[in-house]
Steps between C-alpha positions, in 0.01 A plus 500: 500500500631690203743466211847408626385351831637160603236243596501405868656171604228263620474123539178354361365170633397297197377147440657313209418166347751232597418142400752368754254607772254239372138463594197689371650843577863490377599856596762639734579839643763700313633837615552726198657845529454822309845439355398150382210648305661815360880468476627515143153527345279770353150425624148629521372492857135569562304482820132492571256480791437127496497166330162387366356854512303626197720763332817310585371169362303631203726774362834562665656154540365355171603819321861462613495129411375585148755782458800286602620439145504866405658595832777246437554656157536836677777374728315350795647180648220419746159620618416477870161544664518583870218506750462509876379140498672184624673252274215247517253757364740637239588153371133403467422828326784444251366150436141627455625767257701244296811718519791412275691830494419701812651381830323578824678630809327457836554794735289338770612723785512812281869561585604596145180696438552696823863578412406637157231718662203329337335323796147630555207394717196363324293437811198654325500186282601258776845448343724648770847606384552475124706650220401810311499425128829584321737378229872558455779424259795382707850448361737300721305606809486871408172670404494631142143625529224484759137504382264546794124536502383844618332567834693261725333492841372266765144373449477658156139481380622457141729244335686707240645302212682633197844634588618150600328315215696287255404750230664784697813291556517416130457868411793589728719219360427603141583863578822406683674234291798318641821640359741244361841477667768693308 
């Protein structure tokens, strides 16, 4: 992906809370499309290898949660965290992280991640197919900037982190302010 590219159209299988379901697990399946998430909004999208993993849980996700206010001031309408994990895992991770600002997107089958060219194998860690770490600013479904960690490869022995960090995204947003409509 690069500046000017349109995000691929994918349907994500999510679980949403619905009290009308009743019982101890009041959730139902909800299909949500790329268009549902991105149409008419300027968002930060970041993806990472997995929920509950060390760098993702200690630095990347909390960093975006903490930066949400400044990102909003810089013209961001929403922040989305995507991972090749199912909705059950992503929802529990969001709950464990006490998220109030970042929304999680489950790409359980890796369909979106594959279409954006970021699906890698992490068999060396027992993960299977996962996302390479990246972040993007997306305006109405079109990529404004794409910030990808270097060295993308299957079974990478390293876990690079920096280019897709909340600090890097904030640096880009500060250097590229939104221009007011004339």
